[in-house]
N, C-alpha and C positions, 0 to 999 in steps of 0.2 A: 472453211472450218477455221475458227480462231481459237488458239490455245494460249492460256496464260499459265506460266510455270512460276510457282511461288517457292522461294528458297533455293538452295544449291543442290537439292536432291542428292545430298551426301556425296558430292564429287562427280555425279553422273549427269549433270545438267547439260554438258556439251553433247554427249552422245544422244540423250533423249531429244534435245532440240534438233539435232541433225536428222534423226529418224522421223520425227514429226514433220519437219520441213520437206523431207523426201516424199512423204505421203500427201503433200499438198497443203499442209496446215500453215497458217500464218501465226508465228510464235512471238509472244512478248514475255518479258521477265519482270518479276517483282522480288525484291530481297526479302521482304517479310509480309506479315498479314496486313499491317497498316498501309504499306505501300500498295499492296494488291487492291485493297478496298478503295484507296484513293484513286488508283488507276481506273477501276471500274466506274466509280462515280464520275470521273472526268471524261467519260465517253470512249475509253479504250475498251470496246466490247469484247466479250469472250463467250464462246459456246461451251467451253470446257476448261476446268482448272485442275492442273496437276500441282499438288501441294506436298512438300516434304513432310514425312510423317513425324519428324522431330519437332515441327512447329505445332502451335495450338490450333488443331483443325476445328475443334469445337468453337473457338472464337471466330474463325473464318466463316463457318456455317452460320453462326448466330449473326455476324455482321452482314452477311448477304441477305439473311432473312429480314433483319431490321431495315435494310436499305431497299427491300422488296426487289432484289435481284435474283431472278430464277436461273441460276447457272449451276450445273452439277459439279461436284468436287470429287476427284479421285486422289486418294492418298498414295504416296510412293515411298518405298523404303528398301534398304539393302536386305537381300535375302527374303526368307519367308518367316519373319518374326510373327508368330501366331498371336501373341499377346498384343503387340502394337497394332496388328491388323484388326483385331476385334475391337480395340479401343477406338480406332479411327472410324470404323463402321458405326459404332455406337454414337460417336460424336456427330455423325451426319454425312460421312463420306459415302458416295454411291458404290465405290469399288476400291480394292487395294491392289496396287500394281507393284510387283517385286522388281527390284533393281539388282544387277545391271539391266539396263533396258533391253527388252527383246523386241526386235523390229515387228514381228508378226503380231505380238500381243498388243503393242502400241497401236498398230494399224487396226486391229480388231476393235479396240476401245474407241478410237477416233471414228471408225465407221459406225459403231453402235450409237454413238452420241450424235454424230452429225448426219447420219442417214444419207451418206453421199452417193446413194444409188440413183443417180439422176440421168442415166442414159436413156435416151428415147429410142425405143425399139418398135417398129411398126412396119406393116406391109399392106394394110387395108386402105382402100380408097377413102373411106370415111375419115380415117385419121390423117391421111395425106391432105385432105381438104382443110382440116383444122390447122395443120402446120403451115399450109400455104397462106392462109389468112394471118396466122401469127407472124410469118415472115414479112407480110405486107405492112403490118402495123408496128412491128418491133422497133423500127427506127424513129417512130413518132414519140411524142410526149403524152399521148392520150392515156387516161386511166383505163384499166382493163378489168372486166369482171369475168372470171373463169368459173363456169358452172358445170356440174356433172355429179353423178352419184358418188358415194364414198368409195375410195379405192381405185378411181379411174386415172389418177395421176395428175391432179390439178397443180400440185406444187412443182412437179417435174416440168410441166408445161410453163409455169411461171418462171422457173429458172432458165428454161430454153429462151423465152422472150428476153430475159435480162441479158443472156449471153449474146443475143443477136442485136441488142440495142447499143446506142452510143455511150451508154453508161456501164458497159461491161467491165471496164477497168476499175469501177467503184464498188462499194459494198452492196451486197444483196442481203437484206435483213428480213428474217421471217418471224412472224408473231402468230402463234395459235391462239385466237381469241376464245376458243372453247376450253383450252387447257389451263388457262391462267384465271384464278379466282377474280371475281368482279372487283373486289376491293384492292387488288394488286395491279389490275390491267391498266388503269389510268396512269399510275406511276411508271409502269413498264413502257407505255407508249410515249408519254410526254415528259418523263423525268420529274424530279422534284427539287425544291430548294431546301437548304439546311433549316431544320426546325419545322418543316411543313406538317409533320406528324411525329408521333412518338417513335424514336429510333432513327429518325432522319438527322444524323449527326453532321452531314455534309451534303453539298449539292450532288445530284446524280443525273447523268445525261440519259435520256430515254431513247427508245428505238427510232423515233423520228429524226433525232439529231445524229444518232449513229449511222443512219442511212443517208445522211446529207450528201448529195451529189450522186447517189445511187438509186436503188430500188427498194421499196418497202412492201413486203407481202403480208397482207392481213388475211390470214387463213381462217376459214369458217366465220366470216364476219357476221353471219346471221345470228350468231350467239351473243353479239355485243349488246350491252345494256343500252336502253333508249337514251339515258343521260349522256353516256359517252358518245353515242351516235351524233348528238348535236355538236359536241366538241370536235369530233372527227370531221364533221361537215365544214366547220369553220376553218380547220387546219387545211383541208383540201382547197377550199375557196380562196383563202387569203395567203396560202403558202407560208403560214407562220403558226407557231404553237405557243401555248402557255404552260410552263411547268407548274406542277402542283405546288401551291404556295408562292408562286412567282408574282412579280409586280409589273413585268413588262414582257411583251411578246418576243419570241425568238424566230428569226427568219430561217426557213428550211427550203432546200431545193431537192425534191425527191419525185420519183414516179411511183404512183400507187397501183398495185395489183391486188385485187381482192378475190377470194374464192368462197364458194358456198355450195353445199349439197342440197340446199332447200330452194324452193321456188320463192324468190324474194318478192315477186309481184303479189303472190298470195299472202306473204307476210305483211306487205303493205296494206292489203285489204283487211287483215285481221288486227292491224294497229301495232304490230310488234317490230316493224321496221319503217324508218322514215322514207317517204316517197322522194323528197328532195335529195337525200343521200344516195338513193338508188340511181337517180338521174346522173349524179356526179360520178358515181363509180362505173356505171354501165355505158360509158362512151362507146366502148367496143366490147361485145360479148363473145367469148370463146367458149362454146359448149363442147365439152368432151363427151363423145358418145360412150355409152356403156359397152363393156367388153362383148356382150351378146350382140351388139349392133355392128361389130367389126370382127367377124369370125376369123379373117385371115391373120389378125394379130394374135389370136390364141396360139396358133402353131408357132409363130415367130417368137413370142414371149416365152412359150414353154421351152423351146430349145435354148433360148438365152438364159433362163433361170436354171435349167439343168446343167449347163456349162458353168455358170457362176457358182452354184452351190457344190458342184463336184470339185472345183478348184478350192473352194473355201474349206471343204471338209476332207481334202486330201484323198479323194476317191477317184477312180477313172471315170472320164466322161463317156457316157453311153448314148448312142442315138436313140431317140424316142421312136418306138415302133409305130407302124401305121395303125394297128389296132388301138393302141393307146391314144393316138391322135384323134381317132374317131370318138373315143370315150370323152376326151376333153372337149371336142367340138360339140358334143351332144348335151353338155351341162350348161345351165343358165348363168352361172357365175354371178350370183347376186352381190358378192363382195368384190367383183370386178378383178382388176389386175392384182390387188393385194391378196385376194383369195387364191388366185391362180399361182402366185408366187409361193404362198405358204404350202399349197398342195404339192407343187413340184419339189419344194424343199423337203417336205416329208417323204416324198417318193425317193429322192436321192438318198436320204438317211436310211430309209427302210430297205433300199435295194441291196446294200451291202455287197456281197459277192454275186448277187443275182442281177439280172438285167433290170433296167429302169422300168420296163414293161411290167415286171412282177410287182414292184412297189406301187406304181401308178395304177396297176390293175386292181390291187386291193382297195385303193382309194376310190377308183372308178366303179367298183362293184355296185356301189349304191346307185349309180346312175344308169346301170345297164341291167335290165331284167326283162322277162317276158311281159308283153303288154297285157294290161287288165282291161277286159271289155265289160262295160256297164250298159245295161238297158235303161233307156230314158223314155218315159211316157210324155207325149206332147199333144196338146189339143188346143184349137182356137177356132173362132167362128169363121175366119177368112182364110185359114190355112197358112198364114204368114209365119206363125211360130214353128210349124213343121219345116218350112223352107229354111228358116234360119238355123234350126237345130241340125238339119241335114248338111248344111254348109259347114257348120262347126265339126260334125262327125267326119266329113270328107277331109277336111283340113288336118285333123288329128291323125287320120290314117296315112295321109301322104307325107307327113313330116316325121314319122317314126315316133310318135308320142307313146310314152309308157302307159297312158290311159286312152282307151278308145270308147266310142259311143255307138250303140245300136239303137236307132230311133224307132219307137213304136207309136204309130198314129192312133190316138185315143179318142178322137172326135172333138171333145171340148175340155176345158180346164177341169170341169167337174169329173168327167170320165177319167182324166189323168190322175186326179187326186184320189179317186176310188181305187184305181189300179195300184197306186203307190201304197195306200192304206192296207190293201189286201196282200201286199208283199209280192205282187206279180212283177214288179220292176225295181231296179236299184235306185233310179232317179226319176224325177218328174219336174215339169215346168208347171207351177201352180200359182193360184192367186191367193193372197193371204186370207181372204174371207170365205174361201170355198173349200168344203170337204174337211175330213179328219186329218189334221196335220200334227197330231201329238207326237209322232215318231220322226217328224221332219226336222232337218237341220239345214240351214241355208249354205249354199256354195257360192252363189253369185246372184245379184239382182239382174233380171233380164229386161224389165220395163216398168213404167208406172201407168196404171190404168186410171183414167179420170172419169168421174161420174158426171154425165151430161143429161139434164132434163131439157128437152127441146120441143118447142111449140112451133106449128107451121107459121110461115110468114103472114103478117097481118093479124095474128091471133091476139086476143085481149088478155090472154094468160101471161102475165109477166112476173108472177111470184107463186110460191107454193100455196099460199092462202087462196089464190084464185083458181086452184085446181078443184075446189069444192064442187061436188056433183059431176065431175068429169071422169073420163076413162083415160088411163095412162097405159100405153103399150110398153111392155118390158121386153126389149130386144135381147134374146138369149134365154129368156124364161127362167128356169130354175137356177141357172148360174148366178143370177142377180137377186136371188131371194133374200140374202142377208142385207143387201142395200135397201130393198123394199121394206123389210121389217124395221130397220133402223129409222127410216123416214116416217113410217106409220107411228112408231113409238114417240118420236120426238115431236111430230106435228099433230098427233092424234087424228090421222087421216081417215081412220075408220069412222069416227063420228062425223067427219066432213063428207061422208059418202063418196070418197074417192075410190075408184075401182082400178085395180091393176090387172092387166090382161097379158098373158105370155104370148109373144109373137116371135116367129122364126125370122132371122134376118132377111130372107128372101121375100117375106110377106110384109115387111114394114112399110114400104112405099105404097103398096096397094091399100093397106089399112088406113094410112093417112089420107089418101085421096078419096077413099070411100067414107071417110069421117067416122070410121069405127072407133078411132081413138082421137083424142084432142091434144095429146102430147106423147113423146117417146122418152123412155129412160134407157140410156146406153152406158156401158163402161168400156172404154177403149183408150189406147195411148194417143197422144196428140201428135200423130205422124201425118204426113201428107196423104198417105193411103187411107187412113181412118177418117180424116177430115173430109176427104173427097166422098167417102161413103155417106157421111152425115149430110153433106150438102146435096147429094144425089137423091135423098129421100123426099125432097120437096120440089115444088115447081121451080123451073129455071127462069131467070129474068133479072133485070137490073135492080129492082126493088123487092126481090123475092127471097131475101135471106131469112133463115129461121131465127126464132127468138130463144136465147139461152136463159133458162130460169135459174136464179141463184138459190143456193142452199145456205141461207144466212146463219143457220145454227150448226154449221159444219164443225166448228170448234167444240160445241157441246157434245155432238155425236162422237167425235174422235176421243173425247175424254172418257166416254163410256165404253166404246169399242175401239181398242188400240190397234185393230187392223187398219183403221182409217186414219187419215190426217187431213187437216184443213188445207185447201189449195185454192189459189186464184187463177182462173183461166185468163190469160193475158188479153188485153185489148187488141182487137183486130185479128183474132185467131182464125175466124171464118172468112174474113175478107179485109183487105188492107185499106182501101180507099173507096168510099168512106168506110171507116173501121166497123166491123161487126164481130163481136159486140163493141159498143162505143165506150165501154169502160171494163175494168177487170171484173170478173164474175166469180164470186166465192162458191166453192163446191167441195166435194170430197175426192180424195185420191187414195188408191190402194196399190200395193206392190205386187209384181209378178216375180217369182223367184225360181231359180234352179235349186232344188232341194235334194238331199240324200238322206238315207236312213241314219239315225244317230249312231248305229253300230258300224258304219263304214270305216274302214281303216283310215287313220288320220293322215298317213303318208299318201295314200291314194287320193284322199280328198284334197290335200294340199297340191298334189301334182295336177289334179283336175282343174282346180281354181287357177293355177298358174298357166296351164295350157289354154284354157278358155279365154283368159284375159289376153294372152299372146295372140290368139286368133283375132280377137277384136282389134288389137293394135295393127295387125297386118292387113286385115280385109275390110275395115270399116269404110274406107274410101270407095270400095266396090259395092258393098251391101249396107245401105243406111240402117237396116234393121238391127245391125250389131251395135249401133250407137247407144242403145239403152243398157248394154252390159256394164255393170259397175260393181263395186264392192258392196256386200250386203251390210245391214245394220250390225255393227260390231259391239253395240252396247250390251251389257249383261241383262238388261230388262227388255230386250227386243221382243216383239210379238212372236216371231219365230227365231229361236236362238241360232246363232251361227255355228257351223260345224267346227270343232276344235282344229282340225287340219286346215280348213280354209282360213280360220282366224290367224293361225300361225303364218300362213303365206301373206295375208294382207297386212299383218302387223310386223312382218319382217323377222319373225322369231322361229321360222322353220329350221329344224336341225338337219345338218348334212350328215352323211355317213361317218365322216371323221369326228363330227361333234359327238355322235353317239358312241362310237367305238374306238376313238383314239386312245383312251386310257387302257383299254384291253390290248390294243395293238402295241402300245409302248411298254406296258407292264409285263406282257407275256414273255418277251426275251429276258427281261430282268428276273422274272420268276424262274425261268429255265436256267439262267446263269446262277441264281442262288442255289437251285437244286444241284447243279453241277459242282458248285463249291462245297456243298454239304457232302456230296458223294466223294469228292477228292479228299476232304478232311477225314471222312470215315475210312477211305482207302489207306491214307497214311497212318491213321490210328491203329488199323489192323496189321500194320507192318508190311503191307504189300506195296513196295516201291521199286522203281527201276534201279538198276545198278548205277552207282555214281559215275558221272561222265567227266572225263578228264578234259581240262582246258589248258593245254600247254602254252598257248599264246598268252593267256592272262597270267599264268604262273611266271612266264618270262618277264612280263611287265612288272610284276610285284617286286622283283629284286633290283629293278633299275633305280628307284628313288634313292636308295642308299648309295649307289655308285655315283649318282648325279651330285649328291651332297658332298661326296669326298673327292670329286674331280678337282685337279689342281691347275689345269690349263685348258685352252680352247680346243686343243687336239682331242682330248678325252671327251669333251662335250660333243664334238662333231661325230666322233665314233659312236657315241650313244644314240645320237639323232639318226645315224644311218641304220643302227640296229632296230630302232623303233619303226622306221619306215619300212624296213625289210619284213619285220614280223607282221606289221599291219597289212602290207601288200599281199603277202602269202596267205594270210588268214582270210582276207576279203575275197581272194580268188577261190578259196575252198568253199566259202559259204554263199557265193553269188548264185549258185544253182539250187540252193536249198532254202525253201521258205522258212523252215524252222530255225535257220541260221541268222535270221534278221536281228533277233534280240541279242545274240552273241556278238554280231558285228557292231551293233550300237554300243554295247558295253566296251568293246575294244576301242572304238573311236573316242568314247568318253575318257577312257584311261589314257589314251595317247595324248589327248588334249591336256590333261593334267600334267603329264610328263613334259610336254612342251612348255607349260608355265614354269615348272621347276627348273628346266634347263635355262629358260630366259632369266629367271631370278638368280641362278648360280652364275650365269655369264655376267650379269650386272655387278654382282659382288666381286668377281675376279677382276673386272675392269677397275672397280673402285680401289681394290687392294693394290693393283699395279700402278695406279695413279699416285698413291701416297709416296712411294720411294722416289718417283720421278720428281715430285714436287720438292722433296727434301734435298735431292741432289742438285736441283736448280738453285735452291736457296743457298746451299753450301758453296756452289760455284760463284754465286754473286758475292758472298762474303770474302772469298779468296781474292776476287778481282779488286775488291775494295782495299 
């Protein structure tokens, strides 16, 4: 933490400096505004500025803004001068700090600005593995990319690496690329020369030069503009920078650590991040696991934050109860460590005279409730969908999910859609183009079904036009009626005498071999199981691969019927060498979705989406059928609209219990306090008041100031000091066992402190008066000797 003090702070600069340095700050001084701006331009960096309120704070703020220096200013003044405090805040100061300097208040300001809570607390093996890797590479000069979700502690880990490195005695400079406007970030990083832009009245050193010899942290680098990315790449490669408006490069010796909560590889694919810059930064990747991936840390961090905020707020530290720990462990913590810290902080504040389990219990109430069981209709031709749904239901039951599933086998997706439309079930796994889905809202996508028109090996039918006069077997029958109607309409197959015959899956192979049909139409996902079924419908042999018939007008069909989309079956899908098909084949694709009734509670829907995706993450390695689970189409014009609860989960806008009810929790005590105040005022107005309480100790203190002022020698002052100590000691002994005596004791201590100041002032005056006669006597003795 680097602190710049501007001005003399009205005689309090020495005390303020000592307090700040005791709190770990590196302090520099500037006599006035001009010297402060010159110091900052010259590379003497500062994270915070304390400015004497008697100086022109407005000029300082404007100068910082003109120089594009993003450093907060705190005004400091004697006492609590309301007028000057208001003027300072209006001029741009972030806070007003009354003097004489208070150690706790200065510490709070420094902590708030510097965010010096960089202690690494962990117990989980996943976090231990990350720190082990960090220890290995800390001593190197390699650039490091720290990745992880928001709130996982990426900057804390970066500071840990710096402390472990050979540069630990040099500066650690952090720049939040997302918090600084684009037009200011270049100057902030690279500095500028005098006259580089309007307001640049002198050279200013940037963060690269401030960090020279040390470490530069580029926080949230994914938010950096593409133009600056190119300049940053050159700075990393050449170890030299160009100031804005500069004419020659400046050499720098720094280590770069970058952080990002986004997938930079995906950003490269989308063209928002330079691939060459990613290679330069990602020499070593430290991925911080999300808090839900390191459950042992939840308990350790919760106790750490409970102790920290108990001390900070002056309340007793209370052990977190085991019931509360279970509540904390059961939450997902989408905001990670930051969310946990805020939650425990709220619990400490709300606990008051109650146990922390009470406050945390209120917060955790949202996470603990009786599980909701939803019935889900599932149907498929091969029974695979029921198997996957049963696996998910079992997992939800064994992990204590607030949402449970009861699987109902409905035969086919059409039967499932009918049961859902009739209100017989809460959920269903359906296909977009099958059944009445007017009340359906998507929770998650389960798979994509691909339309395949397949002719036997050696068939001359290679296009839909060559189906003229032939019979096509529709595997699944009525389920695929919508596909058949779309093809008939687009290609006018009725006029071409193309016949469609419904066939059960078990009869498909026999119908092909008996030449009852010349082609088959199927809709199924491109999984190994499904493709094996397709290949098993025809004769086996080296050259006996079926012929995939393209639907060249798939795009036109998709434009008319939004349930479908155009899709290319990849080359070699049926066989790799030689590839079958030998080129991509255009066809139609349709989605399978887990849907809920649009009236399902949004919180339940969000929990269901979260838990289903969690099961996919945990078990996809064991069950490949889970690989198709994904977020549904979140667009407003989706063919089946997404459920608002699921949309909140996938968009990251799901509200927690505290988000919804924090205002009520905070405002209720205030409202009760206001009512109590009104009641007390009415009580006094009616004249109902307790008898006046005598305060003999305070009365005794009140007569002492006059005795102090009239004291003529040191003996009288010592006698008064003994009286003060005796009164204070006796009164504190009486009030020690009484809670209501705390305020009286505080008043006595304050009064005694003022009396000590008066005694000290009187003693100084008496010493001064005694010194004058001695000086005169010495002078007279000298004259006599002369």
